[in-house]
C-alpha positions in Angstrom: 9.2 -21.7 5.2 10.1 -18.3 6.6 11.1 -18.9 10.3 10.0 -15.4 11.2 6.5 -15.4 9.7 5.6 -19.0 9.3 4.7 -18.3 5.7 5.9 -20.4 2.8 8.5 -18.8 0.6 6.9 -18.4 -2.8 8.5 -18.8 -6.2 5.4 -17.6 -8.0 2.1 -15.9 -7.2 -1.3 -17.5 -6.8 -4.0 -17.2 -9.5 -7.7 -16.5 -8.8 -10.7 -16.5 -11.1 -12.7 -13.3 -10.5 -15.7 -14.9 -12.3 -16.1 -17.3 -9.4 -16.6 -14.4 -7.1 -18.9 -12.3 -9.2 -21.2 -15.0 -10.6 -20.1 -18.2 -8.8 -21.8 -20.3 -6.1 -21.6 -19.3 -2.5 -18.9 -22.0 -2.0 -16.9 -20.6 -5.0 -17.2 -17.1 -3.6 -16.0 -18.2 -0.2 -13.0 -20.0 -1.7 -12.1 -17.0 -3.8 -12.2 -14.7 -0.7 -10.0 -17.2 1.2 -7.5 -17.6 -1.6 -7.3 -13.8 -2.3 -6.9 -13.0 1.4 -4.2 -15.6 1.8 -2.3 -14.1 -1.1 -2.6 -10.6 0.0 -1.6 -11.5 3.6 1.4 -13.5 2.7 2.7 -12.1 -0.6 0.7 -8.9 -1.4 0.4 -10.0 -5.1 -2.1 -12.2 -6.9 -2.8 -13.0 -10.6 -6.4 -12.7 -11.7 -8.1 -14.2 -14.7 -11.6 -13.3 -16.1 -11.0 -9.7 -15.0 -13.1 -8.1 -17.7 -10.4 -6.6 -19.9 -10.5 -8.0 -23.4 -7.2 -8.8 -25.2 -8.3 -6.7 -28.2 -8.8 -3.7 -25.9 -5.4 -4.2 -24.3 -3.7 -4.3 -27.7 -5.4 -1.1 -28.8 -4.4 0.7 -25.6 -0.8 -0.3 -26.0 -0.7 0.6 -29.6 -2.1 4.1 -29.0 0.4 4.8 -26.2 3.3 3.4 -28.1 2.4 5.9 -30.8 2.4 8.7 -28.3 5.7 7.9 -26.7 7.3 7.7 -30.2 6.6 11.4 -30.7 9.5 13.9 -30.3 10.3 15.4 -26.8 9.0 18.8 -27.8 5.6 17.5 -28.8 5.3 15.4 -25.6 6.3 18.3 -23.4 3.2 20.2 -24.6 1.2 17.8 -22.4 3.3 18.5 -19.3 1.4 21.0 -17.2 3.1 22.7 -14.2 1.4 22.5 -10.8 -0.3 19.2 -11.4 2.4 17.1 -9.6 2.4 14.7 -12.5 -1.2 13.7 -11.7 -2.5 14.5 -15.2 -0.7 14.5 -18.5 2.9 13.9 -19.4 5.9 13.5 -17.0 9.3 13.5 -18.6 12.2 11.1 -18.3 13.9 10.7 -14.9 11.6 13.1 -13.0 10.1 10.6 -10.6 12.2 8.6 -8.1 11.4 6.1 -5.4 10.8 7.2 -1.8 14.2 7.6 -0.1 16.1 7.9 -3.3 17.3 10.9 -5.4 18.2 9.1 -8.6 15.4 9.4 -11.1 13.8 6.3 -12.6 14.5 5.4 -16.3 11.0 6.1 -17.5 8.5 8.7 -18.8 4.8 8.4 -18.3 1.3 9.9 -18.9 -1.5 9.9 -16.3 -5.2 9.9 -16.7 -7.5 10.5 -13.8 -11.2 10.3 -12.9 -13.5 10.7 -15.9 -15.9 13.1 -14.1 -19.1 11.6 -15.4 -22.2 12.7 -13.6 -22.4 15.3 -10.8 -20.2 15.0 -7.7 -18.7 17.8 -5.7 -15.4 15.8 -5.4 -14.8 16.6 -9.1 -13.7 20.2 -8.1 -10.6 18.6 -6.5 -9.5 16.9 -9.7 -7.7 18.5 -12.6 -9.2 17.9 -16.0 -7.6 15.1 -18.1 -5.2 16.1 -20.8 -5.4 14.2 -24.1 -2.8 14.0 -26.9 -4.1 15.4 -30.2 -1.7 13.5 -32.3 -3.0 9.9 -31.7 -6.4 9.0 -33.0 -8.7 7.1 -30.5 -6.3 7.4 -27.6 -9.0 9.1 -25.3 -11.7 6.6 -26.2 -9.6 3.5 -25.6 -8.0 4.9 -22.4 -11.4 5.8 -20.9 -12.7 2.3 -21.7 -9.8 0.7 -19.8 -10.2 3.1 -16.9 -13.9 2.2 -16.5 -13.2 -1.5 -16.9 -10.5 -1.5 -14.2 -12.5 0.7 -11.9 -15.2 -1.9 -12.0 -12.8 -4.8 -11.5 -11.1 -3.0 -8.6 -14.5 -2.6 -6.8 -15.1 -6.3 -7.1 -11.7 -7.1 -5.6 -12.2 -4.6 -2.8 -15.6 -6.2 -2.0 -13.8 -9.5 -1.6 -11.2 -7.9 0.6 -13.9 -6.4 2.8 -15.5 -9.8 3.3 -12.1 -11.3 4.1 -11.6 -8.5 6.8 -15.0 -9.2 8.3 -16.3 -5.9 7.2 -19.6 -5.2 5.4 -19.2 -6.3 1.7 -19.9 -2.7 0.5 -17.4 -1.1 3.0 -15.2 0.4 0.3 -17.9 1.3 -2.2 -18.7 4.9 -1.1 -15.0 5.5 -0.4 -13.8 4.7 -4.0 -16.9 6.0 -5.8 -15.4 8.7 -8.1 -12.1 8.2 -6.3 -8.8 9.7 -7.3 -7.7 6.7 -9.3 -5.0 6.9 -12.0 -4.4 5.0 -15.2 -0.7 5.5 -16.0 0.9 4.7 -19.3 4.6 4.1 -18.8 7.4 4.0 -21.3 10.7 2.5 -20.0 12.8 3.9 -22.8 15.6 2.0 -24.5 19.0 2.4 -22.8 21.1 3.2 -25.9 24.3 4.2 -24.1 24.7 2.5 -20.6 27.7 4.8 -19.8 25.5 7.9 -19.8 23.0 6.5 -17.2 23.4 7.9 -13.7 24.9 5.5 -11.3 22.2 3.4 -9.6 19.5 4.3 -12.0 17.0 1.6 -12.8 13.7 1.5 -14.7 11.8 1.6 -11.4 13.6 1.5 -8.1 12.3 -0.6 -5.1 9.0 0.9 -3.9 5.5 0.2 -2.5 2.5 1.7 -4.3 0.7 4.6 -2.7 -2.9 3.6 -3.3 -5.4 0.9 -2.1 -4.8 -1.7 -4.8 -3.0 -1.7 -8.2 -4.2 -3.5 -11.3 -1.6 -4.3 -13.8 -2.2 -5.7 -17.3 0.6 -7.7 -18.8 3.7 -5.5 -19.6 5.4 -5.7 -23.0 8.6 -7.2 -21.5 9.8 -8.9 -18.4 11.5 -6.9 -15.5 9.0 -6.8 -12.7 10.4 -8.3 -9.5 8.8 -8.7 -6.0 10.7 -8.8 -2.7 10.2 -12.0 -0.8 10.2 -12.1 3.1 13.7 -13.7 3.1 15.1 -10.8 1.0 15.2 -12.6 -2.3 13.8 -10.8 -5.4 11.4 -13.0 -7.4 10.6 -12.2 -11.0 6.8 -12.0 -11.7 5.5 -12.5 -15.2 1.7 -12.8 -15.7 0.2 -15.0 -18.4 -1.3 -12.9 -21.3 -4.9 -13.5 -20.2 -4.2 -12.6 -16.5 -3.7 -9.3 -14.8 -1.6 -8.8 -11.6 -3.2 -7.1 -8.6 -1.2 -5.9 -5.6 -1.9 -4.3 -2.2 -0.9 -0.6 -1.9 0.4 1.3 1.1 -3.0 2.8 1.9 -4.5 -0.6 2.3 -1.6 -2.0 4.3 -1.9 1.0 6.6 -5.7 0.7 6.9 -5.4 -3.0 7.9 -2.6 -2.3 10.4 -0.2 -4.5 8.3 -2.6 -7.4 8.0 -2.5 -7.1 4.3 1.0 -6.7 2.7 2.1 -3.9 0.5 5.1 -5.7 -0.9 8.1 -3.9 -2.2 8.7 -4.3 -5.9 10.8 -2.9 -8.7 11.4 -3.0 -12.5 15.0 -3.9 -13.2 17.1 -3.0 -16.2 17.2 -5.6 -18.9 20.3 -7.7 -19.7 22.9 -6.1 -21.9 21.7 -7.7 -25.1 18.2 -6.2 -24.5 19.2 -2.7 -23.3 18.1 -1.3 -26.7 14.5 -2.5 -26.3 11.7 -0.5 -24.7 9.3 -1.7 -22.1 5.7 -0.5 -21.8 3.4 -0.9 -18.8 -0.1 0.3 -18.0 -0.9 0.1 -14.2 -4.2 1.3 -12.8 -3.7 2.8 -9.3 -7.0 2.6 -7.4 -7.3 5.4 -5.0 -10.2 6.4 -2.7 -11.7 9.8 -2.3 -9.4 12.2 -0.4 -11.6 12.3 2.7 -11.3 8.5 3.3 -10.1 7.8 6.8 -7.0 5.6 6.8 -7.0 5.1 10.5 -6.2 1.4 11.3 -9.3 -0.7 11.4 -10.3 -1.7 15.0 -10.7 -5.3 14.1 -7.0 -5.4 12.8 -5.7 -4.2 16.2 -5.0 -6.5 19.1 -2.4 -7.0 21.8 -0.2 -8.9 19.4 -0.7 -6.3 16.7 -0.8 -2.9 18.3 -1.8 0.1 16.2 1.2 0.8 13.9 0.3 4.1 12.3 -1.1 7.6 13.4 -4.4 8.6 11.9 -4.4 10.2 8.5 -6.7 10.8 5.6 -6.1 9.4 2.1 -5.7 12.9 0.7 -3.0 13.8 3.3 -1.2 10.5 2.7 -1.1 11.1 -1.1 0.1 14.6 -0.7 2.9 13.4 1.6 4.0 10.7 -0.7 4.0 12.8 -3.9 6.5 15.1 -2.1 8.6 12.1 -1.1 8.9 10.8 -4.7 9.8 14.1 -6.3 6.5 14.9 -8.1 5.5 17.7 -5.7 
């Protein structure tokens, strides 16, 4: 037990079954909301099964992006477009760094944004997606995963709204055609450790910018979560689970009621430095006009308002500058 918070010190994260919320009985739905809310309040992370992403789809997605990252640097750089702050297309090795750091992370990545289906004036704010021509089927499989996780994320946000005593549909108009990102990450092999900048790691300690992050199982271990007592706890989801965590926008909106827990991806042990790691997070963002002002029902004398008012678009812009993308 943490003496400061009264919370139990976890050694692993809780698991919830999304099917019990989407098609279960009223009791099962209530239990799901309670368990999810407890996990997001105390830890900020939860494992989710029956999330809608089929294993065959996941394998196809990883296969396509492994093929892309195996291309030579010159070919990959064709998909790096200046002025997009890394929000679409390719971002090269070591460009992004964690907030408060200057040493770049040991990774390269490719970002896919909103699919722009239908008619919505918000689409004028979003750059067009960029698709590699060298890998067959990469657009089709990536769009399928994007749509699947967008749907899964809406269900999780509905449960969060209920937990916060808001209308169940509270988040729906705010995330409809939101600025969400599917990011394909390649943590490249570390062939010569002596050439790595001092302090460089695959992903330094950080909190995610967005409302929630949905993460399908990575190709290797390395993800660690910072516990309340300062201990780093390794998190490895079962193959049939995804991991979902609270982002900084949601922590801010709820006046710290829900926890955006710091996490990192550490470098592998010496005998595995030559192995790559692939990860495919889906960062669920709202529309830029969403008001992130602390919810009134999350403010009381014991929990005074912790943040000044800001919109989601302003917050994202601020953070992209802090992490070296803008």
